[in-house]
C-alpha positions as CSV (number, residue, x, y, z in Angstrom):
1,M,0.0,0.0,0.0
2,A,3.0,2.5,0.6
3,E,3.9,1.9,-3.1
4,L,0.5,2.8,-4.2
5,R,0.6,5.9,-1.8
6,D,4.3,7.0,-3.2
7,A,2.8,6.6,-6.8
8,Y,-0.2,8.7,-5.9
9,E,2.0,11.3,-4.5
10,R,4.2,11.6,-7.5
11,I,1.1,11.7,-9.8
12,M,-0.4,14.7,-7.8
13,A,3.2,16.4,-7.5
14,L,3.4,16.2,-11.2
15,G,-0.1,17.6,-11.5
16,Q,0.6,20.6,-9.5
17,E,3.8,21.2,-11.4
18,E,1.9,20.9,-14.7
19,L,-0.7,23.2,-13.3
20,G,1.8,25.8,-12.5
21,L,3.4,25.5,-16.0
22,I,0.1,26.2,-17.5
23,A,-0.6,29.2,-15.3
24,N,2.9,30.5,-16.3
25,G,2.3,29.9,-20.0
26,D,5.7,27.7,-20.1
27,T,4.6,25.4,-22.9
28,E,8.1,24.2,-23.7
29,R,8.5,22.3,-20.3
30,L,4.8,21.3,-20.2
31,G,5.1,18.5,-22.7
32,P,7.6,16.3,-20.8
33,V,5.9,16.9,-17.5
34,L,2.6,15.8,-19.1
35,Q,4.1,12.8,-20.6
36,E,5.7,11.9,-17.2
37,R,2.4,12.4,-15.4
38,E,0.5,10.2,-18.1
39,R,3.3,7.5,-17.5
40,A,2.9,7.6,-13.7
41,I,-0.9,7.2,-14.0
42,T,-0.5,4.2,-16.4
43,A,1.8,2.6,-13.9
44,F,-0.6,3.4,-10.9
45,M,-3.4,2.1,-12.8
46,G,-1.5,-1.0,-13.8
47,S,-0.7,-1.8,-10.1
48,D,-2.0,-4.6,-8.1
49,M,-5.7,-4.1,-8.2
50,D,-6.3,-6.2,-5.0
51,A,-5.3,-3.1,-3.0
52,Q,-8.3,-1.2,-4.1
53,D,-10.0,-0.1,-1.1
54,K,-12.1,3.0,-0.3
55,A,-8.9,5.1,0.1
56,F,-7.6,3.9,-3.4
57,L,-10.7,5.0,-4.9
58,E,-10.8,8.4,-3.2
59,K,-7.3,9.0,-4.4
60,L,-8.4,8.1,-8.1
61,K,-11.1,10.7,-7.6
62,S,-8.8,13.4,-6.6
63,V,-6.7,12.5,-9.4
64,Q,-9.7,12.9,-11.7
65,D,-10.4,16.3,-9.9
66,M,-6.8,17.3,-10.7
67,N,-7.3,16.3,-14.3
68,M,-10.5,18.4,-14.6
69,L,-8.7,21.6,-13.1
70,L,-5.8,21.0,-15.5
71,R,-8.1,20.7,-18.3
72,H,-9.9,24.0,-17.3
73,E,-6.5,25.8,-17.1
74,A,-5.4,24.5,-20.3
75,R,-8.5,25.7,-22.1
76,A,-8.1,29.0,-20.3
77,L,-4.5,29.3,-21.9
78,H,-5.7,28.2,-25.4
79,K,-8.5,30.8,-25.1
80,S,-6.0,33.6,-24.2
81,L,-3.5,32.6,-26.9
82,K,-6.3,32.4,-29.5
83,D,-7.5,36.0,-28.3
84,E,-3.8,37.2,-28.7
85,L,-3.7,35.8,-32.1
86,V,-6.8,37.6,-33.1
87,K,-5.5,40.9,-31.9
88,V,-2.4,40.6,-33.7
89,R,-4.2,39.7,-37.0
90,Q,-6.4,42.7,-36.5
91,E,-3.3,45.1,-35.7
92,N,-1.6,43.7,-38.9
93,T,-4.8,44.5,-40.8
94,R,-5.0,47.9,-39.3
95,I,-1.1,48.6,-40.1
96,G,-1.7,47.3,-43.6
97,G,-4.4,49.9,-44.1
98,Y,-2.0,52.6,-43.1
99,R,0.8,51.3,-45.4
100,N,-1.8,51.4,-48.4
101,G,-2.8,55.1,-47.5
102,A,0.9,56.2,-47.1
103,L,1.9,55.3,-50.5
104,I,2.7,58.4,-52.8
105,T,2.1,58.0,-56.3
106,P,3.4,61.0,-58.4
107,L,0.6,62.8,-60.2
108,G,2.5,64.2,-63.0
109,R,4.2,61.0,-64.0
110,H,1.7,59.9,-66.3
111,A,1.4,63.2,-68.1
112,L,5.1,63.5,-69.0
113,N,6.2,62.3,-72.6
114,R,10.1,61.5,-72.9
115,K,9.9,62.1,-76.7
116,G,8.8,65.6,-76.4
């Protein structure tokens, strides 16, 4: 049972780390932590199922709650990134409009004839 408790603590610690990385927007370190937590959950679920008792099920419930919290934070990060991209796209369109208005075309150029 101590082995299951240690595995559970590892999963929860990785979940907390993942939550912090999502909150900070550190997507580079998020991938490896996510994969490590996934491996820990798989190992936890593949452990001796005879040890499933009420405490074990409660721990699984808390892991599920952590996953829901992580999903919520990830969706919030995704939404903020999407909103940022929309703002950048609108800004580029606005600046492009100024560029078109700032071009100067000489008025007399078409009226001049080189041959005289």
